[in-house]
ROSE-4610 file (N, C-alpha, C; in Angstrom, 1 decimal, always signed):
// ROSE-4610
residu = [M/M/M/M/M/M/A/A/A/S/S/S/A/A/A/T/T/T/F/F/F/L/L/L/L/L/L/Q/Q/Q/L/L/L/Q/Q/Q/N/N/N/Y/Y/Y/P/P/P/K/K/K/D/D/D/T/T/T/I/I/I/N/N/N/D/D/D/E/E/E/M/M/M/I/I/I/D/D/D/L/L/L/L/L/L/Q/Q/Q/P/P/P/Y/Y/Y/F/F/F/R/R/R/M/M/M/E/E/E/D/D/D/Y/Y/Y/N/N/N/M/M/M/D/D/D/M/M/M/A/A/A/R/R/R/R/R/R/V/V/V/C/C/C/G/G/G/D/D/D/V/V/V/A/A/A/G/G/G/L/L/L/L/L/L/S/S/S/W/W/W/T/T/T/K/K/K/A/A/A/M/M/M/S/S/S/F/F/F/F/F/F/H/H/H/S/S/S/V/V/V/N/N/N/K/K/K/E/E/E/V/V/V/L/L/L/P/P/P/L/L/L/K/K/K/A/A/A/N/N/N/L/L/L/T/T/T/M/M/M/Q/Q/Q/E/E/E/A/A/A/R/R/R/L/L/L/K/K/K/L/L/L/A/A/A/M/M/M/D/D/D/D/D/D/L/L/L/A/A/A/G/G/G/A/A/A/E/E/E/E/E/E/Q/Q/Q/L/L/L/R/R/R/E/E/E/R/R/R/E/E/E/E/E/E/A/A/A/L/L/L/Q/Q/Q/A/A/A/V/V/V/K/K/K/D/D/D/Q/Q/Q/Y/Y/Y/D/D/D/K/K/K/A/A/A/V/V/V/G/G/G/E/E/E/K/K/K/Q/Q/Q/R/R/R/L/L/L/T/T/T/D/D/D/A/A/A/A/A/A/N/N/N/V/V/V/C/C/C/L/L/L/R/R/R/K/K/K/M/M/M/T/T/T/A/A/A/A/A/A/T/T/T/A/A/A/L/L/L/I/I/I/N/N/N/G/G/G/L/L/L/S/S/S/D/D/D/E/E/E/K/K/K/H/H/H/R/R/R/W/W/W/T/T/T/N/N/N/Q/Q/Q/S/S/S/K/K/K/E/E/E/F/F/F/K/K/K/I/I/I/Q/Q/Q/L/L/L/G/G/G/K/K/K/L/L/L/V/V/V/G/G/G/D/D/D/V/V/V/L/L/L/L/L/L/A/A/A/T/T/T/G/G/G/F/F/F/L/L/L/S/S/S/Y/Y/Y/C/C/C/G/G/G/P/P/P/Y/Y/Y/N/N/N/Q/Q/Q/E/E/E/F/F/F/R/R/R/A/A/A/N/N/N/L/L/L/I/I/I/K/K/K/T/T/T/W/W/W/M/M/M/G/G/G/V/V/V/L/L/L/W/W/W/Q/Q/Q/K/K/K/N/N/N/I/I/I/P/P/P/F/F/F/G/G/G/P/P/P/D/D/D/C/C/C/R/R/R/S/S/S/S/S/S/T/T/T/C/C/C/R/R/R/W/W/W/T/T/T/H/H/H/R/R/R/P/P/P/C/C/C/R/R/R/N/N/N/P/P/P/R/R/R/F/F/F/R/R/R/D/D/D/C/C/C/P/P/P/R/R/R]
num = [1/1/1/2/2/2/3/3/3/4/4/4/5/5/5/6/6/6/7/7/7/8/8/8/9/9/9/10/10/10/11/11/11/12/12/12/13/13/13/14/14/14/15/15/15/16/16/16/17/17/17/18/18/18/19/19/19/20/20/20/21/21/21/22/22/22/23/23/23/24/24/24/25/25/25/26/26/26/27/27/27/28/28/28/29/29/29/30/30/30/31/31/31/32/32/32/33/33/33/34/34/34/35/35/35/36/36/36/37/37/37/38/38/38/39/39/39/40/40/40/41/41/41/42/42/42/43/43/43/44/44/44/45/45/45/46/46/46/47/47/47/48/48/48/49/49/49/50/50/50/51/51/51/52/52/52/53/53/53/54/54/54/55/55/55/56/56/56/57/57/57/58/58/58/59/59/59/60/60/60/61/61/61/62/62/62/63/63/63/64/64/64/65/65/65/66/66/66/67/67/67/68/68/68/69/69/69/70/70/70/71/71/71/72/72/72/73/73/73/74/74/74/75/75/75/76/76/76/77/77/77/78/78/78/79/79/79/80/80/80/81/81/81/82/82/82/83/83/83/84/84/84/85/85/85/86/86/86/87/87/87/88/88/88/89/89/89/90/90/90/91/91/91/92/92/92/93/93/93/94/94/94/95/95/95/96/96/96/97/97/97/98/98/98/99/99/99/100/100/100/101/101/101/102/102/102/103/103/103/104/104/104/105/105/105/106/106/106/107/107/107/108/108/108/109/109/109/110/110/110/111/111/111/112/112/112/113/113/113/114/114/114/115/115/115/116/116/116/117/117/117/118/118/118/119/119/119/120/120/120/121/121/121/122/122/122/123/123/123/124/124/124/125/125/125/126/126/126/127/127/127/128/128/128/129/129/129/130/130/130/131/131/131/132/132/132/133/133/133/134/134/134/135/135/135/136/136/136/137/137/137/138/138/138/139/139/139/140/140/140/141/141/141/142/142/142/143/143/143/144/144/144/145/145/145/146/146/146/147/147/147/148/148/148/149/149/149/150/150/150/151/151/151/152/152/152/153/153/153/154/154/154/155/155/155/156/156/156/157/157/157/158/158/158/159/159/159/160/160/160/161/161/161/162/162/162/163/163/163/164/164/164/165/165/165/166/166/166/167/167/167/168/168/168/169/169/169/170/170/170/171/171/171/172/172/172/173/173/173/174/174/174/175/175/175/176/176/176/177/177/177/178/178/178/179/179/179/180/180/180/181/181/181/182/182/182/183/183/183/184/184/184/185/185/185/186/186/186/187/187/187/188/188/188/189/189/189/190/190/190/191/191/191/192/192/192/193/193/193/194/194/194/195/195/195/196/196/196/197/197/197/198/198/198/199/199/199/200/200/200/201/201/201/202/202/202/203/203/203/204/204/204/205/205/205/206/206/206/207/207/207/208/208/208/209/209/209/210/210/210/211/211/211/212/212/212/213/213/213/214/214/214/215/215/215/216/216/216/217/217/217/218/218/218/219/219/219/220/220/220/221/221/221/222/222/222/223/223/223/224/224/224/225/225/225/226/226/226/227/227/227/228/228/228]
x = [+36.2/+34.7/+33.9/+34.3/+33.6/+33.9/+35.0/+35.4/+34.6/+34.0/+33.2/+32.1/+31.8/+30.8/+29.4/+29.3/+28.0/+27.8/+28.7/+28.6/+27.3/+26.9/+25.7/+24.5/+24.5/+23.4/+23.4/+24.5/+24.6/+24.0/+24.2/+23.6/+22.1/+21.7/+20.2/+19.5/+20.2/+19.6/+20.0/+20.6/+21.1/+19.9/+20.0/+19.0/+18.8/+18.0/+17.9/+17.4/+16.6/+16.0/+17.1/+18.3/+19.3/+20.2/+19.9/+20.7/+20.2/+21.2/+20.9/+21.5/+21.3/+21.8/+23.3/+23.9/+25.4/+26.0/+25.4/+26.0/+25.7/+24.6/+24.4/+25.3/+25.6/+26.6/+28.0/+28.3/+29.7/+29.7/+28.6/+28.6/+28.5/+28.1/+27.9/+29.2/+30.4/+31.6/+31.8/+31.5/+31.6/+30.5/+29.4/+28.3/+28.6/+29.4/+29.8/+31.0/+31.6/+32.7/+32.2/+33.0/+32.6/+32.6/+33.6/+33.7/+32.9/+32.1/+31.2/+29.8/+29.9/+28.7/+28.7/+27.6/+27.4/+28.3/+28.5/+29.3/+30.8/+31.3/+32.6/+32.8/+31.8/+31.8/+31.8/+31.0/+31.0/+32.3/+33.0/+34.3/+35.3/+35.2/+36.1/+35.8/+34.6/+34.2/+32.6/+32.1/+30.6/+30.2/+31.0/+30.6/+30.6/+31.6/+31.6/+30.4/+30.0/+28.8/+27.6/+27.5/+26.4/+26.4/+27.6/+27.8/+27.4/+27.8/+27.5/+26.0/+25.4/+23.9/+23.3/+23.8/+23.2/+23.3/+24.5/+24.7/+23.8/+23.6/+22.7/+21.2/+20.9/+19.6/+19.3/+20.3/+20.2/+20.0/+20.8/+20.6/+19.2/+18.7/+17.4/+16.4/+16.6/+15.7/+15.7/+16.8/+16.9/+16.1/+16.2/+15.5/+14.0/+13.6/+12.1/+11.8/+12.7/+12.4/+12.3/+12.9/+12.9/+11.4/+10.7/+9.3/+8.4/+8.9/+8.1/+8.3/+9.5/+9.7/+8.8/+8.5/+7.5/+6.1/+5.8/+4.6/+4.5/+5.7/+5.8/+5.7/+6.4/+6.3/+4.9/+4.3/+2.9/+2.0/+2.2/+1.4/+1.6/+2.9/+3.1/+2.4/+2.5/+1.8/+0.3/-0.3/-1.7/-2.1/-1.3/-1.6/-1.6/-0.6/-0.6/-1.9/-2.2/-3.5/-4.7/-4.7/-5.8/-5.9/-4.7/-4.7/-5.3/-4.8/-5.4/-6.9/-7.3/-8.8/-9.5/-9.0/-9.6/-9.7/-8.6/-8.6/-9.7/-9.8/-10.9/-12.3/-12.4/-13.7/-14.0/-13.0/-13.3/-13.7/-13.1/-13.5/-14.9/-15.2/-16.5/-17.6/-17.3/-18.2/-18.4/-17.4/-17.5/-18.4/-18.2/-19.0/-20.4/-20.6/-22.0/-22.6/-21.9/-22.5/-22.9/-22.0/-22.3/-23.6/-23.6/-24.8/-26.1/-26.0/-27.1/-27.6/-26.7/-27.0/-27.7/-27.1/-27.7/-29.1/-29.2/-30.6/-31.6/-31.1/-32.1/-32.5/-31.5/-31.8/-32.8/-32.7/-33.6/-35.0/-35.0/-36.3/-37.0/-36.2/-36.8/-37.4/-36.6/-37.1/-38.4/-38.4/-39.6/-40.8/-40.6/-41.7/-42.2/-41.3/-41.7/-42.5/-42.0/-42.7/-44.1/-44.2/-45.5/-46.5/-45.9/-46.8/-47.2/-46.3/-46.7/-47.7/-47.5/-48.5/-49.9/-49.9/-51.2/-51.8/-51.0/-51.5/-52.1/-51.4/-51.8/-53.1/-53.2/-54.4/-55.6/-55.4/-56.5/-56.9/-55.9/-56.2/-57.0/-56.5/-57.2/-58.6/-58.8/-60.2/-61.1/-60.6/-61.3/-61.6/-60.6/-60.8/-61.9/-61.8/-62.8/-64.2/-64.4/-65.7/-66.2/-65.3/-65.6/-66.0/-65.2/-65.5/-66.9/-67.1/-68.4/-69.6/-69.4/-70.5/-70.6/-69.4/-69.5/-70.1/-69.8/-70.4/-71.9/-72.4/-73.8/-74.5/-73.8/-74.3/-74.4/-73.3/-73.3/-74.4/-74.6/-75.6/-77.0/-77.2/-78.4/-78.6/-77.5/-77.6/-77.8/-77.3/-77.5/-79.0/-79.7/-81.2/-81.8/-81.4/-81.9/-81.5/-80.4/-79.9/-81.0/-81.5/-82.5/-83.7/-84.1/-85.3/-85.1/-83.9/-83.5/-83.4/-82.8/-82.7/-84.0/-84.9/-86.3/-87.0/-86.9/-87.6/-87.0/-85.7/-85.0/-85.6/-85.7/-86.3/-87.7/-88.5/-89.9/-89.9/-89.0/-88.9/-88.6/-87.7/-87.3/-88.5/-89.3/-90.4/-91.5/-91.7/-92.6/-92.2/-90.8/-90.3/-90.6/-90.5/-90.8/-92.2/-93.1/-94.6/-95.0/-94.1/-94.5/-95.1/-94.7/-95.2/-96.7/-97.0/-98.4/-99.3/-98.7/-99.5/-99.8/-98.8/-99.0/-100.0/-100.0/-101.0/-102.4/-102.6/-103.9/-104.3/-103.4/-103.8/-104.1/-103.3/-103.6/-104.9/-105.2/-106.4/-107.6/-107.4/-108.5/-108.8/-107.7/-107.9/-108.5/-108.1/-108.5/-109.9/-110.4/-111.6/-112.7/-112.3/-113.2/-113.9/-113.6/-114.2/-115.7/-116.3/-117.7/-118.6/-118.0/-118.7/-118.9/-119.8/-120.1/-119.1/-119.3/-118.3/-118.2/-119.3/-119.3/-118.6/-119.0/-118.4/-116.9/-116.5/-115.1/-114.3/-115.0/-114.4/-114.2/-115.2/-115.1/-114.0/-113.9/-112.8/-111.4/-111.3/-110.0/-109.7/-110.7/-110.5/-110.1/-110.7/-110.4/-109.0/-108.6/-107.2/-106.2/-106.5/-105.6/-105.4/-106.5/-106.3/-105.4/-105.6/-104.7/-103.2/-103.0/-101.6/-101.1/-102.0/-101.5/-101.1/-102.0/-101.6/-100.3/-100.1/-98.9/-97.6/-97.8/-96.7/-96.2/-97.1/-96.7/-97.1/-96.1/-96.4/-97.1/-98.0/-98.6/-98.9/-99.1/-99.3/-100.6/-100.7/-102.0/-102.9/-102.3/-103.1/-103.6/-103.2/-103.6/-105.1/-105.7/-107.2/-107.9/-107.6/-108.3/-108.1/-106.9/-106.6/-107.3/-107.4/-108.0/-109.5/-110.1/-111.5/-112.1/-111.4/-111.9/-112.6/-112.7/-113.4/-114.9/-115.4/-116.9/-117.6/-118.8/-119.7/-120.0/-119.9/-120.2/-121.3/-122.3/-123.2/-122.6/-122.9/-122.3/-123.0/-122.2/-122.7/-122.5/-121.7/-121.5/-122.6/-123.3/-124.5/-124.0/-122.8/-122.4/-122.3/-122.1/-121.9/-123.2/-124.3/-125.5/-126.1/-125.9/-126.4/-125.4/-124.2/-123.2/-123.7/-123.2/-123.6/-123.0/-123.8/-123.4/-123.3]
y = [+8.5/+8.7/+8.6/+7.6/+7.4/+8.5/+9.1/+10.2/+11.5/+11.5/+12.7/+13.0/+14.2/+14.6/+14.3/+14.3/+14.0/+12.6/+11.7/+10.3/+9.7/+9.8/+9.2/+9.8/+11.1/+11.8/+11.3/+11.0/+10.5/+9.1/+8.3/+7.0/+7.0/+7.9/+8.1/+8.6/+9.4/+10.0/+9.3/+8.1/+7.4/+7.1/+7.3/+7.0/+5.5/+4.9/+3.4/+2.9/+3.6/+3.1/+3.0/+3.6/+3.4/+2.2/+1.4/+0.2/-0.8/-1.5/-2.4/-3.8/-4.8/-6.1/-6.2/-5.4/-5.4/-5.0/-4.0/-3.5/-4.6/-5.3/-6.4/-7.6/-7.9/-9.0/-8.7/-7.4/-7.0/-7.2/-7.1/-7.3/-8.8/-9.7/-11.1/-11.8/-11.5/-12.1/-11.7/-10.5/-10.1/-10.8/-10.9/-11.6/-13.0/-13.6/-15.1/-15.3/-14.2/-14.4/-14.7/-15.6/-16.1/-15.0/-14.1/-13.1/-11.8/-11.9/-10.7/-10.9/-10.7/-10.8/-9.8/-9.7/-8.6/-8.8/-10.0/-10.2/-9.8/-10.3/-9.9/-8.4/-7.8/-6.3/-5.6/-6.0/-5.4/-5.4/-6.6/-6.7/-5.7/-5.5/-4.7/-3.2/-2.8/-1.4/-1.3/-0.5/-0.3/+0.3/+1.3/+1.9/+0.9/+0.0/-1.0/-1.9/-2.2/-3.0/-2.3/-1.0/-0.3/-0.3/-0.1/-0.1/-1.5/-2.5/-3.9/-4.1/-3.7/-3.8/-3.0/-1.9/-1.0/-1.7/-2.4/-3.0/-4.2/-5.0/-6.1/-5.6/-4.5/-3.9/-3.4/-2.8/-2.3/-3.5/-4.6/-5.8/-6.4/-6.5/-7.0/-6.0/-4.7/-3.7/-3.9/-4.1/-4.3/-5.5/-6.6/-7.8/-7.6/-6.8/-6.5/-5.4/-4.5/-3.3/-3.7/-4.9/-5.3/-5.6/-6.1/-6.4/-5.1/-4.2/-3.0/-2.0/-1.9/-0.9/-0.9/-2.2/-2.2/-1.7/-2.1/-1.6/-0.1/+0.5/+1.9/+2.6/+2.0/+2.5/+2.5/+1.3/+1.2/+2.2/+2.3/+3.3/+4.7/+5.0/+6.4/+6.6/+5.5/+5.6/+5.7/+4.9/+4.9/+6.3/+6.8/+8.2/+9.2/+9.1/+10.0/+9.8/+8.5/+8.3/+8.9/+8.6/+9.1/+10.7/+11.3/+12.8/+13.2/+12.5/+12.8/+12.6/+11.4/+11.1/+12.2/+12.6/+13.6/+15.0/+15.3/+16.5/+16.4/+15.2/+15.0/+15.1/+14.5/+14.5/+16.0/+16.7/+18.1/+18.9/+18.6/+19.3/+18.9/+17.6/+17.1/+17.7/+17.8/+18.4/+19.9/+20.6/+22.0/+22.1/+21.2/+21.2/+20.9/+19.9/+19.6/+20.8/+21.5/+22.6/+23.7/+23.9/+24.9/+24.5/+23.1/+22.6/+22.8/+22.5/+22.6/+24.0/+25.0/+26.4/+26.8/+26.3/+26.6/+26.0/+24.8/+24.1/+24.9/+25.3/+26.1/+27.4/+28.1/+29.3/+29.0/+27.9/+27.6/+27.3/+26.6/+26.3/+27.5/+28.5/+29.8/+30.5/+30.5/+31.1/+30.4/+29.1/+28.3/+28.7/+28.7/+29.0/+30.4/+31.3/+32.7/+32.8/+32.0/+32.0/+31.4/+30.3/+29.7/+30.6/+31.4/+32.4/+33.5/+33.9/+35.0/+34.5/+33.2/+32.6/+32.5/+32.1/+32.0/+33.4/+34.4/+35.8/+36.3/+36.0/+36.4/+35.7/+34.4/+33.6/+34.2/+34.5/+35.1/+36.4/+37.2/+38.5/+38.4/+37.4/+37.1/+36.7/+35.8/+35.4/+36.5/+37.4/+38.6/+39.5/+39.7/+40.5/+39.9/+38.5/+37.8/+38.0/+37.9/+38.1/+39.5/+40.5/+41.9/+42.1/+41.5/+41.6/+41.0/+39.8/+39.2/+40.1/+40.6/+41.5/+42.8/+43.3/+44.5/+44.2/+43.0/+42.7/+42.6/+41.9/+41.8/+43.2/+44.1/+45.4/+46.2/+46.0/+46.7/+46.2/+44.9/+44.3/+44.8/+44.9/+45.4/+46.9/+47.6/+49.1/+49.4/+48.4/+48.6/+48.6/+47.7/+47.7/+49.0/+49.5/+50.7/+51.9/+51.8/+52.9/+53.3/+52.3/+52.6/+53.2/+52.7/+53.3/+54.7/+54.9/+56.3/+57.2/+56.7/+57.6/+58.0/+57.1/+57.4/+58.3/+58.0/+58.8/+60.3/+60.4/+61.7/+62.5/+61.8/+62.5/+62.9/+62.1/+62.4/+63.6/+63.6/+64.7/+66.0/+65.9/+67.1/+67.7/+66.8/+67.2/+67.8/+67.2/+67.7/+69.0/+69.2/+70.5/+71.6/+71.2/+72.2/+72.7/+71.7/+72.0/+72.5/+72.7/+73.1/+74.4/+75.4/+76.7/+76.7/+76.0/+76.0/+75.2/+74.1/+73.4/+74.2/+75.0/+75.8/+76.9/+77.5/+78.5/+77.9/+76.7/+76.1/+75.8/+75.2/+74.8/+76.0/+77.1/+78.3/+78.9/+79.0/+79.5/+78.7/+77.4/+76.5/+76.7/+76.7/+76.9/+78.3/+79.3/+80.7/+81.0/+80.4/+80.9/+79.8/+78.5/+77.5/+76.8/+77.2/+76.5/+76.6/+77.8/+77.9/+77.3/+77.0/+76.6/+75.1/+74.8/+73.4/+72.8/+71.5/+70.8/+71.3/+71.5/+72.0/+73.3/+74.3/+75.6/+75.5/+74.7/+74.5/+74.0/+73.1/+72.5/+73.6/+74.4/+75.5/+76.5/+76.8/+77.7/+77.1/+75.9/+75.2/+75.2/+74.9/+74.8/+76.2/+77.2/+78.6/+78.9/+78.6/+78.9/+78.1/+76.9/+76.1/+76.7/+77.2/+77.8/+79.1/+79.8/+81.0/+80.6/+79.5/+79.0/+78.5/+77.9/+77.4/+78.6/+79.6/+80.8/+81.5/+81.5/+82.1/+81.2/+80.0/+79.0/+78.6/+78.5/+78.1/+76.6/+75.7/+74.3/+73.9/+72.9/+72.4/+70.9/+70.2/+68.8/+68.3/+67.2/+66.7/+66.2/+65.9/+65.4/+66.5/+67.7/+68.8/+69.0/+68.9/+69.2/+68.1/+66.9/+65.8/+65.9/+66.3/+66.4/+67.6/+68.7/+69.9/+69.8/+69.0/+68.9/+67.8/+67.2/+66.0/+66.5/+67.8/+68.3/+68.0/+67.5/+67.2/+68.5/+68.5/+69.7/+69.8/+71.0/+71.3/+72.5/+72.4/+73.5/+74.8/+75.9/+77.2/+77.8/+78.0/+78.6/+80.1/+80.7/+82.1/+82.8/+83.7/+84.4/+85.1/+85.6/+86.3/+85.5/+84.2/+83.3/+82.5/+82.8/+82.0/+82.1/+83.3/+83.5/+83.1/+82.7/+82.3/+81.0/+80.8/+79.6/+78.4/+77.3/+76.0/+74.9]
z = [-14.6/-14.9/-13.5/-12.8/-11.5/-10.5/-10.7/-9.8/-10.1/-11.2/-11.6/-10.6/-10.4/-9.4/-9.9/-11.3/-11.9/-12.4/-11.9/-12.4/-12.0/-10.8/-10.3/-11.1/-11.3/-12.0/-13.5/-14.1/-15.4/-15.5/-14.4/-14.4/-14.3/-13.4/-13.2/-14.5/-15.2/-16.4/-17.7/-17.6/-18.8/-19.7/-21.0/-21.9/-22.1/-21.3/-21.3/-22.6/-23.3/-24.6/-25.7/-25.5/-26.5/-26.3/-25.2/-25.0/-26.1/-26.8/-27.8/-27.5/-28.4/-28.1/-28.1/-29.0/-29.0/-27.7/-27.1/-25.8/-24.7/-24.8/-23.8/-24.1/-25.3/-25.7/-25.1/-25.2/-24.6/-23.1/-22.5/-21.0/-20.6/-21.5/-21.1/-20.6/-21.1/-20.5/-19.1/-18.7/-17.4/-16.5/-17.0/-16.2/-15.9/-16.8/-16.6/-15.7/-15.3/-14.4/-13.0/-12.3/-11.0/-10.0/-10.1/-9.1/-9.4/-10.5/-10.9/-10.2/-8.9/-8.1/-7.0/-6.3/-5.3/-4.1/-3.7/-2.5/-2.7/-3.9/-4.2/-4.4/-5.0/-5.2/-3.9/-3.0/-1.7/-0.9/-1.1/-0.5/-1.1/-2.4/-3.1/-2.7/-3.1/-2.9/-3.0/-2.1/-2.2/-3.5/-4.0/-5.3/-6.5/-6.4/-7.5/-7.4/-6.2/-6.0/-6.6/-6.4/-7.0/-8.5/-9.0/-10.5/-11.1/-10.4/-10.8/-10.8/-9.8/-9.7/-10.8/-11.2/-12.2/-13.6/-13.9/-15.2/-15.3/-14.2/-14.3/-14.5/-13.8/-13.9/-15.3/-16.0/-17.3/-18.3/-18.0/-18.9/-18.8/-17.5/-17.3/-17.9/-17.8/-18.4/-19.9/-20.5/-22.0/-22.4/-21.6/-22.0/-22.0/-21.0/-21.0/-22.0/-22.1/-23.0/-24.5/-24.8/-26.2/-26.6/-25.6/-25.9/-25.7/-24.9/-24.6/-25.7/-26.3/-27.3/-28.5/-29.1/-30.2/-29.7/-28.4/-27.9/-27.8/-27.3/-27.2/-28.6/-29.6/-30.9/-31.5/-31.2/-31.7/-30.9/-29.6/-28.9/-29.4/-29.7/-30.3/-31.6/-32.4/-33.7/-33.6/-32.6/-32.4/-31.8/-30.9/-30.4/-31.5/-32.5/-33.6/-34.4/-34.7/-35.4/-34.6/-33.3/-32.5/-32.6/-32.6/-32.7/-34.0/-35.1/-36.4/-36.4/-35.8/-35.8/-34.9/-33.8/-33.0/-33.8/-34.5/-35.3/-36.4/-37.0/-38.0/-37.4/-36.1/-35.4/-35.1/-34.6/-34.3/-35.5/-36.7/-37.9/-38.3/-38.2/-38.5/-37.6/-36.3/-35.4/-35.7/-36.1/-36.5/-37.7/-38.7/-39.9/-39.6/-38.6/-38.2/-37.5/-36.7/-36.0/-37.1/-38.0/-39.1/-39.9/-40.2/-41.0/-40.1/-38.8/-38.0/-37.9/-37.8/-37.8/-39.1/-40.2/-41.5/-41.6/-41.1/-41.1/-40.3/-39.1/-38.3/-38.9/-39.6/-40.3/-41.4/-42.1/-43.2/-42.6/-41.5/-40.8/-40.4/-39.8/-39.4/-40.6/-41.8/-43.0/-43.5/-43.4/-43.8/-42.9/-41.6/-40.7/-40.9/-41.2/-41.5/-42.8/-43.8/-45.1/-44.9/-44.1/-43.9/-43.2/-42.2/-41.5/-42.4/-43.3/-44.3/-45.3/-45.7/-46.6/-46.0/-44.7/-44.0/-43.8/-43.6/-43.4/-44.7/-45.8/-47.1/-47.5/-47.2/-47.5/-46.7/-45.4/-44.7/-45.2/-45.6/-46.2/-47.5/-48.3/-49.6/-49.4/-48.4/-48.1/-47.7/-46.8/-46.4/-47.6/-48.4/-49.6/-50.6/-50.7/-51.6/-51.0/-49.7/-49.1/-49.4/-49.2/-49.5/-50.9/-51.8/-53.3/-53.6/-53.0/-53.3/-52.8/-51.6/-51.0/-51.9/-52.4/-53.2/-54.5/-55.1/-56.4/-56.3/-55.2/-55.0/-54.8/-54.0/-53.9/-55.2/-56.0/-57.3/-58.2/-58.2/-59.0/-58.6/-57.2/-56.7/-57.0/-57.0/-57.3/-58.7/-59.6/-61.0/-61.4/-60.7/-61.0/-60.5/-59.3/-58.8/-59.6/-60.3/-61.1/-62.1/-62.8/-63.9/-63.3/-62.1/-61.5/-61.0/-60.4/-60.0/-61.2/-62.3/-63.4/-64.0/-64.1/-64.6/-63.7/-62.4/-61.4/-61.4/-61.6/-61.6/-62.8/-64.0/-65.1/-64.9/-64.2/-63.9/-62.9/-61.9/-61.0/-61.7/-62.7/-63.4/-64.2/-64.8/-65.6/-64.6/-63.5/-62.5/-62.0/-61.8/-61.3/-62.3/-63.6/-64.7/-64.7/-64.3/-64.2/-62.9/-62.0/-60.6/-60.5/-61.3/-61.3/-61.7/-62.8/-63.2/-62.2/-61.7/-60.7/-59.4/-59.0/-57.8/-58.1/-59.3/-59.6/-59.6/-60.2/-60.2/-58.8/-58.1/-56.7/-55.8/-56.0/-55.2/-55.6/-56.9/-57.3/-56.8/-56.9/-56.4/-55.0/-54.1/-52.7/-52.4/-53.2/-52.9/-53.3/-54.5/-55.1/-55.3/-55.4/-55.8/-54.6/-53.4/-52.3/-52.2/-52.4/-52.2/-53.3/-54.5/-55.7/-55.8/-56.7/-56.9/-57.9/-58.1/-58.9/-60.3/-60.9/-62.3/-62.5/-61.6/-61.7/-61.4/-60.5/-60.2/-61.5/-62.1/-63.4/-64.4/-64.6/-65.6/-65.2/-63.9/-63.5/-63.8/-63.4/-63.7/-65.1/-66.0/-67.4/-67.9/-67.4/-67.9/-67.5/-66.2/-65.8/-66.6/-66.9/-67.7/-69.1/-69.6/-70.9/-70.9/-69.8/-69.6/-69.5/-68.7/-68.5/-69.9/-70.6/-72.0/-72.9/-72.8/-73.7/-73.2/-71.9/-71.4/-71.4/-72.0/-72.1/-70.7/-69.8/-68.4/-68.3/-68.2/-68.1/-66.8/-66.9/-65.7/-65.9/-64.8/-64.9/-65.3/-66.0/-66.5/-65.3/-64.2/-63.1/-62.2/-62.5/-61.6/-61.6/-62.8/-62.9/-62.1/-62.2/-61.5/-60.0/-59.6/-58.2/-57.5/-58.2/-57.7/-57.7/-58.6/-58.7/-57.9/-57.0/-56.3/-55.0/-54.8/-53.6/-53.6/-52.6/-52.6/-52.2/-52.7/-52.5/-51.0/-50.4/-49.1/-49.1/-48.2/-48.2/-47.8/-48.4/-48.2/-47.0/-45.9/-44.7/-44.6/-45.5/-45.4/-46.2/-45.5/-46.2/-47.5/-47.5/-48.7/-49.9/-49.8/-51.0/-51.2/-50.6/-50.8/-52.2/-52.8/-54.2/-55.3/-54.9/-55.9/-56.6/-57.8/-58.6/-57.9/-58.0/-57.3/-58.3]
């Protein structure tokens, strides 16, 4: 075995954690021998001295490793637990991120809804003011409607009597100017009778309005002998 070319490499790569108490107990008789020491081994052969040193080092390593192995096992177990905990933490952080995104989306919807509510409230207030103004205007116009309706009826009646009123006014302006009040009144009365016979309507105020002319002295010589 020692003549093998890979013997030194095998020693360097020996699985030290596989050394157990039984293997160390088998080495104890050799360790108790008087000639099992480095000086004697160097006298015999340098390779033997190296192998002796390796066996003692492995024995010492096992004595230390007996205390380290439980710690390593515990470390391995704790690392596994840590990995599970980190995986759980990563999952929790991912869920937290998703919840925060959902919360932000809900907040955005809430802010949008509040803005829309405010816009609708403002629009409703504007509409209410317009409705109030329109109601006041309608109430005011309802009173005017009666007056306008009555006035329209009066205008229609006056329009029907317009022909007779124009005839009387035209006759008065054309013929009654030079005469006195009494003669004017007789002319107007005569013309009104003619209009009545011809069924031509005229206004009741036409006579009084056409007869309000005051008497003026006749300056035209042709009308000096006319009745006054």
